[in-house]
C-alpha positions in Angstrom: 2.6 -132.4 -236.3 -0.9 -132.9 -235.9 -2.8 -134.5 -239.1 -5.8 -134.4 -241.1 -7.8 -135.7 -243.9 -10.5 -134.7 -245.9 -13.0 -136.8 -248.2 -15.2 -136.0 -250.9 -15.9 -137.1 -254.5 -16.0 -136.2 -258.0 -18.1 -137.3 -260.3 -16.9 -137.0 -264.3 -19.8 -137.1 -267.2 -16.9 -137.4 -270.0 -13.7 -139.5 -270.4 -11.1 -137.0 -268.7 -7.4 -137.2 -268.5 -4.8 -135.9 -265.5 -0.9 -134.7 -265.9 1.0 -137.4 -264.4 -1.4 -140.7 -265.7 -1.3 -142.5 -268.9 -4.5 -142.1 -271.2 -8.4 -141.5 -270.2 -10.3 -142.4 -267.5 -13.2 -143.4 -268.2 -16.6 -141.7 -267.0 -17.4 -142.2 -263.3 -17.5 -140.9 -259.4 -14.1 -141.3 -258.2 -13.4 -140.7 -254.2 -10.5 -137.6 -253.4 -8.7 -137.2 -250.3 -6.6 -134.5 -248.9 -4.4 -134.3 -246.1 -3.8 -130.9 -244.6 -0.7 -130.8 -241.9 -1.2 -128.3 -239.0 1.2 -125.3 -238.7 2.8 -124.8 -235.4 3.7 -121.4 -233.9 1.0 -119.5 -234.7 -1.6 -117.4 -233.6 -4.4 -119.1 -235.3 -5.1 -123.0 -236.3 -4.0 -123.5 -239.7 -3.3 -126.0 -242.3 -1.2 -126.1 -245.2 -2.0 -129.2 -248.0 0.2 -131.8 -248.3 -1.0 -134.5 -250.4 -4.0 -135.2 -252.5 -4.7 -138.5 -254.0 -7.6 -140.0 -256.3 -9.1 -143.2 -256.2 -8.7 -145.7 -259.8 -10.2 -148.4 -260.5 -8.2 -151.4 -260.5 -7.2 -153.0 -263.9 -8.9 -156.3 -264.8 -5.4 -157.6 -264.7 -4.0 -157.1 -261.5 -5.5 -158.5 -258.0 -5.6 -154.9 -256.8 -9.1 -154.1 -256.3 -8.3 -150.2 -256.3 -5.3 -147.3 -257.3 -4.7 -144.3 -255.3 -2.8 -141.9 -257.2 -1.3 -138.4 -256.1 -2.7 -135.7 -258.0 -2.4 -132.2 -258.3 -5.3 -130.0 -256.7 -5.1 -127.9 -260.0 -4.5 -130.6 -262.4 -8.0 -131.9 -260.7 -9.7 -128.6 -261.1 -8.4 -128.6 -264.9 -10.5 -131.3 -265.4 -13.5 -130.6 -264.0 -13.9 -127.1 -265.5 -13.2 -129.1 -268.9 -15.4 -131.8 -268.1 -18.2 -129.4 -266.7 -17.2 -127.7 -270.7 -17.8 -130.3 -272.7 -21.0 -130.9 -271.1 -22.2 -127.6 -271.6 -22.0 -127.6 -275.9 -23.4 -130.5 -275.9 -26.9 -130.8 -277.3 
């Protein structure tokens, strides 16, 4: 199967959380990668999302400079919506 990846960034203005990750993450810009596989046997080209990841800053105690974690796209969208909602109610 043929795979493709898309990379983009999201920016959070406030601390945020995602399901499956412990605690709040700091505001900032985060790299997102979406991997999709091509569906075979169709008369048109179509892809199915197989994985979405977010790149998190590494811990200060370990040697890792970054950590890549698989997330649910709906959780990311909900976190972005919450962040935008917080921004809209602040004076």
